[in-house]
VMD Tcl script that draws the C-alpha trace (Angstrom):
set ca {
  {15.31 22.18 56.34}
  {14.08 23.12 52.86}
  {12.96 26.44 51.46}
  {10.20 27.29 49.07}
  {11.29 27.96 45.49}
  {10.40 31.43 44.19}
  {9.85 30.13 40.65}
  {7.84 26.95 41.10}
  {6.57 27.44 44.64}
  {7.71 23.91 45.52}
  {9.71 23.03 48.60}
  {13.41 22.75 47.77}
  {16.08 20.81 49.58}
  {19.69 21.62 48.68}
  {20.46 24.06 45.86}
  {17.96 23.77 43.04}
  {16.78 20.22 43.72}
  {13.16 19.41 44.49}
  {12.17 16.24 46.27}
  {9.18 14.66 44.60}
  {8.02 11.28 45.91}
  {11.55 10.30 46.90}
  {13.08 11.28 43.54}
  {15.20 14.37 43.02}
  {14.35 16.61 40.12}
  {15.98 19.83 38.87}
  {13.89 22.99 38.68}
  {13.60 24.29 35.16}
  {15.96 21.62 33.87}
  {15.64 20.01 30.45}
  {17.28 16.89 29.11}
  {17.37 13.31 30.23}
  {21.09 12.69 30.77}
  {22.50 16.18 31.18}
  {20.35 18.78 32.85}
  {20.45 22.28 31.42}
  {18.29 25.40 31.39}
  {16.11 26.10 28.39}
  {15.78 29.56 26.84}
  {12.18 29.88 27.97}
  {13.13 29.23 31.61}
  {15.88 31.88 31.73}
  {13.45 34.83 32.12}
  {11.89 33.01 35.09}
  {15.18 32.99 36.99}
  {15.54 35.69 39.63}
  {19.09 36.94 40.04}
  {19.80 39.16 43.05}
  {21.86 42.22 42.10}
  {23.69 44.23 44.77}
  {22.99 47.94 45.10}
  {25.17 50.45 43.24}
  {26.92 51.37 46.51}
  {27.70 47.72 47.26}
  {28.92 47.16 43.68}
  {31.28 50.13 44.07}
  {32.61 48.74 47.37}
  {33.17 45.33 45.77}
  {34.97 46.93 42.80}
  {37.26 48.88 45.16}
  {38.18 45.72 47.09}
  {38.89 43.86 43.84}
  {41.01 46.75 42.53}
  {43.02 46.78 45.78}
  {43.53 43.02 45.49}
  {44.70 43.40 41.88}
  {47.23 46.05 42.94}
  {48.50 43.84 45.76}
  {48.81 40.85 43.43}
  {50.75 42.94 40.92}
  {53.13 44.09 43.67}
  {53.62 40.50 44.86}
  {54.29 39.28 41.31}
  {56.85 42.04 40.82}
  {58.54 41.13 44.12}
  {58.61 37.45 43.11}
  {60.19 38.33 39.77}
  {62.90 40.37 41.53}
  {63.54 37.52 43.99}
  {63.84 35.00 41.15}
  {66.25 37.26 39.29}
  {68.36 37.68 42.44}
  {68.38 33.92 43.02}
  {69.42 33.31 39.41}
  {72.25 35.83 39.73}
  {73.46 34.30 43.00}
  {73.40 30.79 41.51}
  {75.39 32.04 38.51}
  {77.98 33.59 40.84}
  {78.29 30.31 42.76}
  {78.56 28.18 39.62}
  {81.25 30.36 38.06}
  {83.28 30.32 41.27}
  {83.31 34.07 41.80}
  {81.71 33.56 45.20}
  {82.50 30.64 47.50}
  {80.48 29.44 50.45}
  {82.45 28.62 53.56}
}
mol new
graphics top color blue
foreach p $ca { graphics top sphere $p radius 0.5 }
foreach p [lrange $ca 0 end-1] q [lrange $ca 1 end] { graphics top cylinder $p $q radius 0.2 }
display resetview
């Protein structure tokens, strides 16, 4: 089930845990109560970075999502304003529901 860690070479189970004699231990972690990453272990971390083409595709999708969210927020604002106006008309008695 586990994979081999690229940093330590040890077999990992889930996430960044390593099973050692039945005890779980964090890779590169420091501290006794709260596990963190020390400054000297940060250069050892390998972070996958997508290609420039993939980054551009991701940016385009996110920009499209931002535009769609803006349109939805504008539509919601118009709907709320219309609802407020209709409620005002009903409360003042200008319009009656039958």
